[in-house]
N, C-alpha and C positions, 0 to 999 in steps of 0.2 A: 503495500498499500505505502503511496509516495504522497506523503503530507507535505512536500510545496508543493503538488498542483492544486491542494485545496485551500492555500492562500491566496488572497487577490489581492493583486496590486495596484494601492492608492493610487488614485488621481492626480496625476503633473500637470499646474500650471504654473506654461513657462512662457518670457519673456523672448517675443524673440526682434531678433536685433536686424537691423540688412548693412553693411555697410555699404553706405556708398562705390567704397575705392575698389574695395572687392568682393566677389562674388559667393562667399560663404555668408551663411548665416546662424547665427552663435544666439547657442538656446542659454541667456540666462535667469538663473536661478539665484534667487534671496536666500542671507543665512537662512532663515526658516523656516522655507520651506526644503533649504540640506539636513536641516537637525532633526525635524519630522518627516523626514526618509535614514535617519539614522536612526533615530524612533522605531520604526516600524520593525525595520531592522533588527533591534533587539528584540521587540518581542515574537514577529514570526523566526527569530531564533528560540529563543526564551520557550514559547510553544511546543514548537519539536521537541525539542531534549525534555521539555516533561512529557511529556507522552512519548516518547522513547521508554524499553521499559530497558534499566541499567542489571547485570547481576550483584548480588549481595556475592561476599567474597567468597564464604562457605557456598554457594549454590554457580562458583563460576566454572569455568568446562575444564581449567586445572585439577577443581576440586575432582571433580567428578572422575577422570583421570586416574587422580593418588590416589580416590577409595576403594577402584574396580584396584590398580594396585598392587594392594596391604594384602 
């Protein structure tokens, strides 16, 4: 089950600035938008870590192998 696919990307409002001397367009994001993106990334990865089942020390694969060899 891919948990990242369940995550919805937040809408990004960017300012598009066109330079008359250059053909390229620049997407300028404010500091507020950048911090919101960072916060959303942290929330996304925290949720993924919480949902992931990590083995405890005594139920780890190493302990299972060790118990079978004794």
